[in-house]
Every structure is written in C-alpha cells, then in structure tokens.
Backbone as JSON, one array per atom type, in Angstrom:
{
  "sequence": "MAQVRLPRVLEPAARNGLKHEIEGGTLIEVLDRLFAREPALKGHLLDEQGSIRHHVLIFVDGTRADLQAAVGTSSEVRVLQAVSGG",
  "N": [[-49.34, 143.16, 102.81], [-47.01, 144.36, 100.69], [-47.21, 147.38, 98.83], [-46.6, 147.78, 95.52], [-45.71, 150.26, 93.0], [-45.71, 151.16, 89.55], [-44.1, 152.94, 87.24], [-45.67, 154.63, 84.45], [-44.71, 154.29, 82.05], [-43.69, 151.81, 81.91], [-45.92, 150.6, 81.36], [-46.62, 148.87, 79.08], [-45.02, 146.55, 79.48], [-46.17, 145.51, 81.74], [-48.7, 143.79, 82.1], [-50.72, 143.13, 83.77], [-51.31, 145.44, 85.28], [-50.34, 148.68, 86.94], [-50.08, 148.65, 89.53], [-49.37, 146.6, 92.18], [-49.95, 144.23, 95.02], [-47.98, 142.59, 96.79], [-46.21, 140.08, 98.7], [-43.2, 139.91, 100.87], [-39.83, 139.91, 102.31], [-37.71, 141.31, 101.83], [-36.51, 143.54, 99.22], [-35.61, 142.24, 97.0], [-36.81, 139.93, 96.96], [-39.63, 140.79, 96.92], [-39.45, 141.8, 94.23], [-38.91, 139.4, 92.73], [-41.35, 137.82, 92.98], [-42.99, 139.75, 91.83], [-41.82, 139.36, 89.25], [-42.73, 137.1, 88.66], [-45.27, 137.3, 88.12], [-45.35, 139.38, 86.06], [-43.49, 138.79, 83.94], [-41.93, 140.16, 81.58], [-41.22, 142.48, 82.9], [-38.79, 142.35, 84.36], [-36.33, 142.44, 82.55], [-36.43, 145.02, 82.23], [-35.95, 146.33, 84.78], [-33.75, 145.05, 85.84], [-30.18, 144.44, 85.45], [-28.27, 142.16, 83.44], [-26.69, 140.89, 85.36], [-28.3, 140.95, 87.47], [-28.47, 143.1, 88.85], [-29.91, 146.07, 89.89], [-30.96, 148.13, 87.27], [-28.89, 150.96, 85.82], [-30.55, 153.18, 85.36], [-32.62, 153.15, 86.68], [-34.53, 153.79, 89.7], [-35.32, 152.51, 92.69], [-37.76, 153.06, 95.56], [-38.31, 152.34, 98.81], [-40.81, 152.97, 101.0], [-40.35, 155.46, 100.77], [-37.52, 156.01, 100.73], [-34.47, 155.75, 98.88], [-33.79, 152.43, 97.86], [-31.74, 149.35, 98.16], [-31.41, 146.01, 96.62], [-31.5, 144.36, 99.0], [-32.83, 145.91, 100.82], [-35.01, 146.0, 103.55], [-38.63, 145.24, 103.54], [-41.8, 146.07, 104.31], [-44.8, 144.62, 105.83], [-46.67, 146.71, 105.34], [-45.46, 148.23, 103.53], [-44.63, 150.8, 101.02], [-43.69, 150.36, 97.7], [-41.85, 151.94, 95.11], [-41.37, 152.32, 91.73], [-38.98, 154.16, 89.77], [-38.24, 155.4, 86.58], [-35.48, 156.98, 85.0], [-36.0, 159.71, 82.8], [-34.69, 161.02, 79.68], [-33.6, 163.27, 77.28], [-33.89, 165.68, 74.65]],
  "CA": [[-48.56, 142.89, 101.69], [-46.42, 145.61, 100.13], [-47.88, 147.93, 97.63], [-45.78, 148.21, 94.6], [-46.2, 151.07, 92.14], [-44.66, 151.05, 88.75], [-44.33, 154.09, 86.19], [-46.8, 154.57, 83.39], [-43.67, 154.19, 80.81], [-43.81, 150.43, 82.05], [-47.27, 149.93, 81.1], [-46.56, 148.02, 77.88], [-44.69, 145.28, 80.09], [-47.16, 145.14, 83.12], [-50.1, 143.41, 81.56], [-51.56, 142.95, 84.98], [-51.44, 146.79, 85.8], [-49.21, 149.4, 87.59], [-50.19, 148.46, 90.96], [-49.42, 145.24, 92.79], [-49.89, 143.83, 96.22], [-46.9, 141.51, 96.9], [-45.61, 139.77, 99.97], [-41.7, 139.78, 100.65], [-39.25, 140.66, 103.44], [-36.62, 142.31, 101.2], [-36.9, 144.21, 97.95], [-35.34, 141.25, 96.13], [-38.16, 138.88, 97.1], [-40.81, 141.37, 96.39], [-39.44, 141.9, 92.81], [-38.93, 138.15, 92.23], [-42.8, 137.75, 92.87], [-43.57, 140.62, 90.63], [-41.41, 139.21, 87.69], [-43.29, 135.94, 88.24], [-46.34, 137.86, 87.71], [-45.02, 140.19, 84.99], [-42.07, 138.26, 83.48], [-41.57, 141.31, 80.97], [-40.63, 143.69, 83.74], [-37.36, 141.98, 84.72], [-35.25, 142.96, 81.7], [-36.59, 146.79, 82.47], [-35.67, 146.58, 86.11], [-32.63, 144.4, 86.49], [-29.47, 144.06, 84.3], [-27.73, 140.93, 83.25], [-25.93, 140.35, 86.54], [-29.43, 140.76, 88.47], [-28.56, 144.33, 89.78], [-30.85, 147.26, 89.64], [-30.15, 148.98, 86.1], [-28.45, 152.35, 86.34], [-31.47, 154.38, 85.02], [-34.0, 152.89, 87.54], [-34.47, 154.12, 91.0], [-36.53, 151.92, 93.57], [-37.84, 153.47, 96.8], [-39.13, 151.72, 99.91], [-41.46, 154.0, 101.95], [-39.7, 157.1, 100.37], [-36.2, 156.0, 100.77], [-33.87, 154.85, 97.91], [-33.34, 151.13, 98.27], [-30.94, 148.34, 97.35], [-32.13, 144.86, 96.6], [-31.39, 143.74, 100.25], [-33.59, 146.61, 101.7], [-36.35, 145.32, 104.27], [-39.89, 145.58, 102.97], [-42.74, 145.48, 105.48], [-46.16, 144.2, 105.17], [-47.56, 147.7, 104.82], [-44.75, 149.31, 102.96], [-44.92, 151.06, 99.67], [-42.26, 150.39, 96.9], [-42.11, 152.81, 94.19], [-40.12, 152.14, 90.76], [-39.01, 155.3, 88.71], [-37.3, 155.16, 85.34], [-34.9, 158.17, 84.6], [-36.29, 160.1, 81.51], [-33.77, 161.94, 79.13], [-34.07, 163.94, 76.04], [-33.24, 166.96, 74.66]],
  "C": [[-48.15, 144.27, 101.35], [-47.14, 146.24, 99.01], [-46.73, 148.22, 96.46], [-46.38, 148.96, 93.35], [-45.15, 151.3, 91.2], [-45.2, 152.38, 87.75], [-45.03, 153.76, 85.16], [-45.82, 153.94, 82.1], [-43.48, 152.54, 80.99], [-44.95, 149.81, 81.57], [-47.2, 148.75, 80.22], [-46.02, 146.51, 78.64], [-45.38, 145.0, 81.18], [-48.46, 144.92, 82.64], [-51.12, 143.25, 82.54], [-51.96, 144.35, 85.66], [-50.12, 147.25, 86.58], [-49.09, 149.18, 88.85], [-50.33, 146.93, 91.24], [-49.55, 145.28, 94.29], [-49.12, 142.47, 96.3], [-46.24, 141.3, 98.25], [-44.01, 139.58, 99.65], [-41.06, 140.49, 101.81], [-38.13, 141.41, 102.96], [-37.17, 142.58, 99.81], [-36.79, 143.07, 96.8], [-36.49, 140.22, 95.88], [-39.36, 139.43, 96.65], [-40.8, 141.35, 94.72], [-39.35, 140.41, 92.16], [-40.44, 137.71, 92.17], [-43.31, 138.48, 91.98], [-43.1, 140.18, 89.42], [-42.37, 137.8, 87.45], [-44.63, 136.18, 87.81], [-46.47, 138.54, 86.26], [-43.64, 139.91, 84.65], [-41.24, 139.35, 82.67], [-40.89, 142.47, 81.73], [-38.99, 143.37, 84.18], [-36.23, 142.7, 83.85], [-35.4, 144.73, 81.89], [-35.8, 147.19, 83.75], [-34.34, 146.17, 86.34], [-31.6, 144.14, 85.28], [-29.08, 142.55, 84.24], [-27.1, 140.16, 84.39], [-27.1, 140.39, 87.69], [-29.34, 142.02, 89.4], [-29.47, 145.22, 89.25], [-30.22, 147.94, 88.37], [-29.94, 150.39, 86.77], [-29.55, 153.47, 86.23], [-32.71, 154.29, 85.89], [-33.87, 152.84, 88.94], [-35.92, 153.21, 91.62], [-36.63, 152.51, 94.95], [-38.72, 152.63, 97.49], [-39.53, 152.62, 100.98], [-40.62, 155.17, 101.83], [-38.22, 157.21, 100.52], [-35.56, 155.11, 99.5], [-33.38, 153.41, 98.43], [-32.35, 150.34, 97.45], [-31.69, 146.99, 97.37], [-32.3, 144.06, 97.9], [-32.44, 144.69, 101.11], [-34.9, 145.69, 102.25], [-37.4, 145.99, 103.65], [-40.85, 145.02, 103.96], [-43.88, 145.08, 104.88], [-46.97, 145.23, 104.69], [-46.55, 148.84, 103.87], [-45.18, 149.73, 101.45], [-43.44, 151.28, 98.81], [-42.7, 150.85, 95.51], [-40.88, 152.64, 93.0], [-40.43, 153.42, 89.94], [-37.78, 154.94, 87.83], [-36.77, 156.66, 85.14], [-35.48, 158.5, 82.98], [-35.1, 161.15, 80.96], [-34.32, 162.33, 77.73], [-33.45, 165.07, 75.67], [-34.32, 167.96, 73.67]]
}
C-alpha cells in the first residue's frame, strides 16, 4: 500500500492522522480512498472541478504528480500546501 503523508496544517481536517496507508493504482484512486476516510480533506486538496488546487502540490515518490500519475504499492505520496504571508 502507498504511504500518504499530509502536512501538519491539515491536521484539523485529518481526524485519523497525518499518515495513511492506502491502495490505488493512480493518484486519484488513492485520493478518493483517502477522502472516504477523511471527507474534510477533499475541499482542501481539490477544487470544485475536481482538480488539484493551485496552492497544493502532491508528489509521488519525489516527483510532482497529476491526478493520473501512477502509484505503486510501495510509493510515497506527499501533500504540500503553499504558505504565504508577510
């Protein structure tokens, strides 16, 4: 199963923790299963059209990924959110 790691800023929306083991052959399959466990995350990661939000970066095995990216059984999926301010 893929290891999914979420940033601490999403902790309030991730009631079951910031680390998850999830099966799926593509990033969207993994995310859909993650959202089944953690429904509040969907609005933080995807926009109304189902695309990855502009301020969210998702990496599969260290490479920035789109929703159709392949995810292996031992892949690491990392979610990052941009931080801004002044």
